[in-house]
C-alpha positions in Angstrom: 36.3 -13.7 5.0 34.9 -17.2 4.7 31.1 -17.7 4.4 29.6 -20.1 6.8 26.1 -20.3 5.3 24.8 -23.2 3.7 24.3 -23.3 0.0 20.5 -23.5 0.4 20.5 -20.1 2.0 20.3 -18.0 -1.2 20.4 -14.5 0.2 20.5 -12.8 -3.2 16.8 -13.7 -3.8 15.6 -12.2 -0.6 13.7 -8.9 -0.7 14.6 -6.5 2.1 12.2 -4.0 3.4 13.1 -1.1 5.5 10.7 -0.7 8.5 9.0 2.6 9.4 7.6 5.6 7.6 10.6 5.9 5.2 10.4 2.4 3.9 10.3 1.6 0.3 7.5 -0.4 -1.2 7.6 -3.1 -3.8 4.8 -2.4 -6.4 2.6 -0.7 -3.9 1.6 2.9 -3.5 1.5 4.0 0.2 -0.7 6.9 1.0 -0.9 8.2 4.6 -4.3 9.1 5.8 -5.0 11.8 8.5 -5.8 10.1 11.8 -9.5 11.4 11.7 -10.0 9.8 8.2 -8.1 6.5 9.2 -10.5 6.0 12.1 -13.4 5.4 9.6 -11.4 3.0 7.4 -10.2 -0.2 8.9 -8.3 -1.4 5.8 -7.3 -0.5 2.2 -10.3 -2.4 0.8 -12.7 0.0 2.6 -10.7 3.1 1.4 -10.8 1.8 -2.2 -14.5 1.0 -2.1 -15.2 4.5 -0.8 -13.1 6.2 -3.5 -14.6 4.2 -6.2 -18.2 5.2 -5.0 -17.1 8.8 -5.0 -15.7 8.5 -8.6 -18.8 6.8 -9.8 -21.2 9.5 -8.2 -18.9 12.3 -9.5 -19.2 10.8 -13.1 -22.9 10.3 -12.9 -23.4 13.9 -11.7 -21.3 15.2 -14.5 -23.4 13.4 -17.1 -26.7 15.1 -15.7 -25.4 18.6 -16.1 
């Protein structure tokens, strides 16, 4: 079988991602939120901010006991 692609098309350097819930991620952790939780958080930054706040409050409360 003869390859008709030009030399500048270097397919070996491409990263392929599978679409859908079974896809593999490159250096990211994917966490699925329940729909009621997802309604309150429009993006990953807002989720991270809320979790960091919860971590900080938990640590501060442990220090007072």
